[in-house]
N, C-alpha and C positions, 0 to 999 in steps of 0.2 A: 484452335488455340487452347492456352494453358488454362488449366484449372485454378479459378482465384480462389485461395483458402487461408481463414485464418487458422491458428495453430491455438488451442487454449489447455492448458497443464502447467504444473507445478515440480512435483520431486524426479528424483533420476528415473524411474519407470519409463516418463514420457521420453525422454532425451534420445533414445534410438529409432523413435516413429520423426519427434521431428528434425531430426536429420535428414531420413532417409526423403522425406518430403519437401527438403529444402534441393537435395541432390537429383531430385527427378524431373527432368525437361517439361513434362507435361502439368506437372502443378507450379505456381507460383503462391508462396506464403508472403501475404502480403504484409500481417502482423501477429503478432504471438502475443497473447494474454495470459498473465500469469498472479499468482497471491504476490501481494505487497512484501516488502523486507520485509523480515521478524528479525527477532535476536533467537539465535539457533545457538545447540550445543552445551556443553558445559559452564564456558565463558560468557553466554547468553549476547554474544556480540551481534549488532544487526549485520544480518547478508544477503546475500540475493539469492532466487530458486536456480535450481540446475538448469530447470528451463530458461529464465534470463540470460544467465551466462552464455548459455547456446547461442540465442536469438541475436545476444550482441556482438558474440564472435563471428556471429554470419553478417552481420549490418543489418538487420531485420527490426524496425521498430516494435518497442514494447509496451504493452499498455498493461496500469495494475492499477484496474478498480478496487478499493477497498468492499466495494459490495457490487457482485454483480446485476443485482438487481435494482441499482439505482436508473433514474432518467440521464446520466450522463451517460453511462454504461449502454444503456438503449442507444442513444442517439451517436453512439462512437459505432454500434454493428448496423446501426440502420445509414449511417455515410460511408461505409464499406461497402455492407451491402454486398460478402462473398458467396462465391456458389455453393462452399460449404463451410462447416467449421469444424475440425477436428478438436476433439476434448479428449483428454487421457489422463485422470487422474488431479482434475483442476483443483479438486476441494469445497467447491461451494454448491448448490442445486440452482439449475438455468430454469429460469421462467420463461413460460409460454408465449411472449410476448417475443424474448428472444429468437427463441423454436425457430417461430414463423418466420426468420429473416432469409435464411440464404434457403434457395430453390432447392440440393439438396438435402436440406438439412443438418443436423448436430450429429458426428459419425463416432461413437465412442469405441475403445476398446477396453475391454471387460477381461480381467483374471477368471476365468470361471468358464465353463460351458452353461450359460445359461439355458433355462431359469434356476440353475441349482447355484447356490453359491452369489444372491444377489449383495447388495451394501459393499462397506465397506474395505473388508478383509478378505475377500475369498481366497488369498494365495496361504492366508497364514489356518483360517480357519480347516481347507484342505487338507494342509498337513497335520494338523492337532488331530482330526477326527479320523489320521490314519487311511488317508484317501491313497492308491499306488495310482491313479490316472488323473489329471487336470483338461484344462486348454483355454483356448482365447476364445473370445468370440465380438465381434466387431456389430453392432444395433446403431439403429438411429434415436437419436436422445427421444422421450417424451417427457413430460410433467412426473411420473411415478419415480420410485428409484431401482433403476436397471428394470422398467417394464414393459421398452420400446422395443418394437420388431427389430428382428434379426437380421444381417444380411452374410455373414460369412462363419466357420469354426471352424478351429484347429485343436485336436485332439495331443496331449504331451504326456510322458510319462513323469510320475515324480519319483525320483532315486530313494532309495533306503536310506539312505543318511542323509539326503540334501535340506539345508536349511529354507527358511524362507528368505533370508537375501540373496542365495545362489539363486532359486527357483525364480526368482522374481526377478533375477537381471538376466537370468535366459530368457524367459516369458516375454520381458520389454525385446530383447533382441529380434525373435521369433515373430512378433506380433507387428513390427513395422512394414514387411513387406503385405502383410496381412489386412493392413490400413491401407495402405494404396492399392491392391488389388481389388480392394471393397468399393473405394470412390470411382474408382475407371470402370468397374461392372454397374456401379449405380449409376454415374454419368451416361453410358451408353445404353441404359435398359436390359442388360445382360440378368443383373442380378434382380430379384422383386424380394421388397420386405416381406421377413415372415413373421406373424405375431408368435408370442411365447406362448406357452401350454401354462399358463397364471397358478394351475392346480400342480402343479408340481414343483413350485418354487420352493427354495429358502434360501435364509437368511445368515450373513456371513456379515454379525453387527462389527462394529467400531470394538477396539481393543481395550481390557481397563486393564491397570493393574493389576488387580486381583487377579486375573485370568492366570498368571503367572506363580500364585502360589501352589507346590506340589502338595496333592492329595496321595499321601504314602499308602491311603488303602485301596488307588486302584495299581492295574498291574504295571511292570517296569514300560513294556511295551509303550502302553499310555501316555506314561510321565515322560519317556523320552520322545512321543512325538510331540510333545506339545514342547518339550526344549528346543528340538527344532524348530517348529512351527514359530513360536512367541522370541525369535531372535530377530532385531537388538532388543529390542522392549515390549513387554515386560520383565523379558529374562523368565528363567526358572528359580525360583529362589522358597526359601524354609526359613525357618528358624533350629538355633541351636544354642541350648544355655541362655534362652529367651531374647538372641540376637537373632538379626536378621543375617541369612547367607544363601548366595547365589550358590547353585549345583550343576555341576555338569557330568555328564555320564551316560552310561551305556546299558542295555539290560544284559543282565548274566546268562550264560548259556545255563543249561538246565545241568550239567556236570559240574558248572563251577558253585553255582547254587547250593547244589547236594555236595560236594566237597567242604565248601566252606561251614555248613550249619554244623554248630556241634550242638544239639539236641535241641528242643522243640520252640525256647527261648526267640530266635531271631527271625518266628513267625510274628511276632507281634510286630505292624507297621511302625516303619521308621527306626527300627532297632537298626545300629552297626553294629559292624565285627570285620575283625583283620584277619586273614587269609591268603598266607602263601604272598604277602607282601602286598597283596589288594585289597582296597576297602572297600565294603558291600554295605548297601543297605536293604534292611526288608522292604516289601510293596505286597502290595495286595495279589490273589490270585497263586498265591505259594510261590511268587517270583521275587526277583532279586535286581538290584542296580548296583553294577560295580561302577563307580564312584570316581571321577578323572581328576579334577579339580574343582576348587572351592575357593570362595570369594567372600572373608568373612565381612561382619558390617565394620569401614571405615577404612578396612586394610586390601592388601594388594591379590590378586588372584594367586593363589598357589595350589601347586600338584595334593592330591587326595591324601599321599604319604607325607606330605610337608604337615599340611592341616590335622591329620592323625597324631602327627610325631608332637608337635604345638601344642595340640588342646591335651594331650594325654587323657586318650579317654579311658572310660570307667566300662562295667558291664552296663550299669545305668545310663548310658549316653543313650537320645536316642534325638532322632533330626523330625521337626514338626511338633514338637511339646508346645 
């Protein structure tokens, strides 16, 4: 008999797992629960979540409670009484009375090797912190924040130039069969939930706009890691002549930085200089960032060379003042 499931999720990261669950003959996705339709994008037009769109295309009933803690949500899950609930990036904390309903619990796919990087932004902070490896964990949800017992893990390498959207998409695809395998193992008794070592826990908090502000006293590698991590939001930004601008670039090689430096003035953090047609910015730890493109406030994104030509740089110009 097929395992009766409710799938609970919202963004694109959850879609590969939903599609995989729908395609498995030993699973029956009876309902999809997702966040209410909300204004999205620059135009702030009301639109549905990627998970809702996927469910409707597959002919699956969709439930969108404003608050998952509500009595109506409790009545909904009680009426369905699924064998398990798969929850991936849903966006709300699940109350204990809902956790207790399915016999195999709520199974979550988390984008880190728990207990490391618990919280809302594990993929972003792993890249920002310069990690070269990360992974996925399936776990049973409890009342805490990613504190429940784990089921299975999968280690993954982080590419040296990989951005958060790129790694997220890769992890979402890899996680889909991991969720299915975890469900089967739990149902057959071949997988026993294992408690986490809470003493080793770290937290990947929700991103803030301020996280994207570039600290030019940090090394170029640190700045680059944060540029990769904080795409598409909050991005990496600084100030130039008292106006905000987005910056994209990569660490300069030692040879580039040494060859471009004229005297010691470039050691001042945020100092801009041009060498061999390339634009460099001085960073901490005697490093430099080779700027690739810039988007000045209220303008379109342009190449570093176009920015320099339009700005008519002077020796006194610095980023981040």
